[in-house]
N, C-alpha and C positions, 0 to 999 in steps of 0.2 A: 916678331912676337906671336905671329899666328904659329909659325913653326915650333916654336917652344912649347905653344899650348898644346899641340897636337901631339908631341913627345911626351908630355906631360899625362896627357888622356892615354897614350897608348901604355906608358909605364904603368899608371894605377889599374888598368884594366889587367896587364899581365899579372900583377902583384895579387888582384882579385883572384883570377884564374888558378895561380900559384895556390894560394890560400884553400880554394875549392878543391882542388886536387888532393891537398894534404888532409882537409877535413873528411873526405870521401875514403882517402886510405886508412885513416885511423877508424871510421866508422865500419869499415869492412875487415879490418885487422883483428883477429881475436885478441881480446885484452890481455890475455894471459902469455901471448907470444912476445918473448923478447927479441930484441934484435940479434940477428944472427942464427936464430931458430927459423926452422922450415915446417910447415904443415901442408902435406901432401894427401890427397886421395887416389887410390888407383883402383882403376875400374877395368875388369876383362870384356872383351869385345868379340864379335862372331870371327873375326878373321885370325883368331888365337894370338892375340897381343893384348897388351896391358896399356890403357890410356892414364898417363901420369897428370893430374890437375893440381895446380897450385891453389891452395886455398885462400890465400891473401890476395893475389892478383886476381883470381876468380876466372882463369883460363887454363886450357891443356898445354902443357908444356913439352911433353913427349909421348908418343907412341911405340910401344917396345914389343917386337915379337919375340915370343917365347919358344917356338917350335913344336906346337901342339896344343890341341883342344884343352882349354883350363878348365878343369872341373872343381878345383876348390883354390882358394886363395887366403892367406892371412898374413897381417903383418907380425913379425918378430917379437915378442914381450919386451926385450932388452936391447936388441941390437939393430941398426939402422939397415933392415933389411925387411924385404917382403918375400915371402916363400909360397910356393903353389905346387899343384901337380897338374900334369898333363895326362889326361885319359888314353888317347891314342897313341902317345908317346911312351909311355911307361915310366916317367921318370918326375923325381921332384926337381924343381928348379928355384932359385935365387936370384932376386933383383937387389941390387944395390941403391938404396934410396939417394945416397950422394951423387952418384953417377947415372941413374936411370939405365943401369945396363945390366943385363943377366950374365952373372959371374962364375955361375956353376948349373951343371945338370947331373943329378944322382940317380941311377937306374934304380928301380924298386919293384919290378915285375909289371906284367899285364893288367891295364886297365884299374889305375888308382882313381879312386873318386874322394877321397876324404884325407884328411890329416889333423893332428893335434900336437900342440907343444906340452912340454913338461912345464910344472909350473915355474921352474928356473929359468927356462929356457934353454937347457943345455943340449935337450934332445927333441927330435921331432918323430912322430910315429906315422906310418902311413901303410895302409891295408891295399893289396893288391887284389881286386875281385876276380880278375880273369886267371891269375895264379894262385889263388888261395894263400897268400900269403901276407905275414905282418913284418915290416921292416924299421928298424929304429936306426936312425942317423944321429951322429954327432954334429951339433951345429957349427961347432968351432972348426973340425975337422972336414966337414962336409964329407964323412965316411960313413958307410954302413957298420954299424957295430954289434949289431945283433937282428936275428930274424927267426920267425916261428911258423910252423904250418897253423891255418885256422881252419874255420868250418867252410862250408859252400858258398861262395859268393861273398866275400867281406865287403862291406859298403861302407863301413864308419869305424873309426877309431874313437874313443874318449878318454882321456886320463883324469883319475880321481884327484880331487883338490890337494890331498896330502903328497901327489906324486908317486905313489907307492903300486898303484893299480893302472892297467889299461883294458879297457873294454873294448872289444871287437864286435861289431854286429854282423851277424850272418844271414844274408837275406833269403839265400836259396834254401838252407835246412832249418830257418826259425830258430835259430839259437844265438846266446850271447856267450863269447868266450871271454874270461876273466884270467888277466896274465900278470904275471909278477913285472912291474914295470922296468926293473934293472937286468933280470936276465931272460925276458919274454918266455919263461916257462909257463905252461898253462896250468892253472890251479884248480878251475872249475869250468863246467859248460852247463848253462840253462837253456832249457826249452820256453820259448816264448810265443807270441801271437804271429801268426803267419805274415811273411814280407817284412821283417823289421827292417827299419831305415836309420833310426838315430836313438841316442841315449842321453839323458839327463841325468847327472850325478848330485846328490845331497852334499852340501858344505863338510858335513860330518863323517862323509864316505861311508854312511852305513846303507844305502840304497839307490838304485837307478830305476829311472822310468824309461820305458823302451816304447818308441813310437813307430807305427806303420801307417804309410799313407794308402793303404786299401782297407783297414778295417776301423770299425768304430769301437776300438777298445785301446788302451795302454797296458803294457805287463809291468809290474813292480817287482824287482828283484832285490833280496837280501845279501848285500855284497859280502858281508861277513861269515854267513853260512853257506854262501853259493847256491841260493834255491830261491824258486819263484815263491812270490808271496801271494799274488793274487793278479787277475785281469780285470781291470775297470771298464765299465761301460760309459761310452762318451755320447755327446748328443750327435755329432756328425764325425765323419772322417778328418782326422786333423792333418793341418800342414807343417806346423811349428810349435815347440815348447819353449816357453821362456820361463826360467826358475827365479822366485824372488830372491835376492842377495842372502837373507836369513835360511832360506831354504824352507820356510812355513807355508809356502804357496807355490803352485805350478800353474801358471797360465797356458791353457792349449787353446789356440786359433783353429777354426775350421771355417773355410769357405763354404763348404757344403750346407753347414748350419747357420752360416751369416754372423756368426758370433766367437764371443770369448767365453771358454768354459775355465772355473777355477776349482782345483783340486787342493785339498788340506795334505799334505805331504807326510804329516805326523800320522792321521787315522785313515789316510786312503780314502776319503769320502769325497765325492764329487759334490761341489758347494754351487755358488752362484753362477747364473748365466746370464750374460751382456749380449744383446743384438748390436752389432758394430756396423753394418752395410751389406752390401751385395756380395763380395768376395773377399774378406780379410785373410790375408796370407801370410804375411811377414809382419814381425814386431821387434822393437827394442825398448827396452826398459831404461827411463832416467832415474837412477835409483835414489838420488837425494831429493827429488821432487815427488817420486812416486807415480809418474806419469808414465803410461806405456803408450807408444806411438806405434800405430798399425798401418800397413799399407794395403790398399785396396785395389787389387787389379782390375777390376771392373769398373770401378768408378772414377778412377784415376786420382783419389784424394789418399792423403794420410789422415787418420781419426786419432785425436789423443783421448787416453782413457785414464782417468785417476782410478788406480786399481786399490787404494784405501778407501775410496766412498764409492766405488763403482759408478762413477760419474763420466758421462760420455761427452766431451766439447765439440764444437763445431768443426768440420773436416776442413783440412788444407789443400788446397790443387797442389800437384806434384808430378804432373806429366803424363804421359800415357802407359799403361801398365806398369805402376810403380811395384818395386820388387823389393829388393834388399835394403836396409837401411843402417846407418852408424851414426853416431855421434863423434864430434872432434874429441881427442883424447885428453884435454884439460881437466885440470881439478874440478872445475863446473864448466860443462858442456856449454858452448856458445851457438854451434852449429849443428842442425840435423840434416844428414846427407840421404839421399833417396834416389837408387838408380831407376829410371825410368825406361823400360824394356823397348817399349814400341817407338818412342821417340827418339831415342839414341841419345839421351841427354843424363846428367849428373843434377838433380834438383837440389839446391842451397835453401834450408830453411832456418831462419833465425829463431834462436832460443832466448827467451829472457828468463828472468828468474823462477818464475812458476808457470809459464807457458810458451807456446809456439807463437811468435808474432806475425809470422806469415812468410811466403815464398820470398826470397831474397833475390835469386837468379837460376836460370836453366844453363848449363855449360855443356855444349856437344862433346860426346866423347866416342861416339862411333857406333855403328849397328849391333843391335841387340845386346846391349851390355847385360851382365848378370852378377858377377862375383864383386865384392866391394872391400877394400881395406883402407885404413887410415893409418898415417904413421907421423907422428911428431919427433923431428931429430934436427 
């Protein structure tokens, strides 16, 4: 009788434990994720590899060497692939999301630091700063289909929203080349501020804003006329530009000035300025809520900012030296992912309908993580 009672207690405890595990699994599993789908994050590390993180199980499931220092990394917009470029290897690489294996490497020239996909995902464009070349790769065949000479030291390529133009930012000669995306024929070359490094293109393809991480200015280019419109003065040297989905405002982060500056993209006027913290460096905008999440490398926090009302919320701890940020790719984001560079972690922050509810966990990924991609497949 006593033995039967013990067995009953053990059975009840086992059932309770199983129920708790299932409850936790449901709590951690994003609500949009149907059975059979996988949600992975990809984080580059200092040993020239990519750590693959299962965002349902909240654990690192693979560590994949790519064969060279990872300068940039992006998830493919339509295929179950993650693409990147190796600066010292001189190639683009493709990682199959289903197998977590590098399936191809495509030579693109010396010192590639950037890449961008066409809107339909059929092509990827890679500038090589060491050989002054722009390469177009067909994503299906993984072959080079076009190439063109650029200005001196091209460090970034950006494709226009309509897919018709490719902008190449040439750092050494302070120019931006405007190319036909289909043929890579050079249409115009525009002189801009010294040491340009990035570009943001308006949704209507009419203009582009050019950022330099050595200047307190932004250049504005008319893409239809192929000419410089103006150079805009800023409060401090910028680190990143984030464009509002409707294109009406451009948010410029500056660690030097400790804040966020808002630019009216229609009038090219500098508007509101908001103090955010010690060193606000990287940001990502949750469009449906109008909240911009900004990582502060000095304080170890992520600060939510309501960009519609210019309201700053309480900072969220996110590890040591937080950098790149991404949301999960569902229709309504449930997770905010933050690379913690000094602590070697991927911080996972839960997002509710209108705010961040706090740090869920920190997942070890390797030394000095930097680039971040997320793929649902």
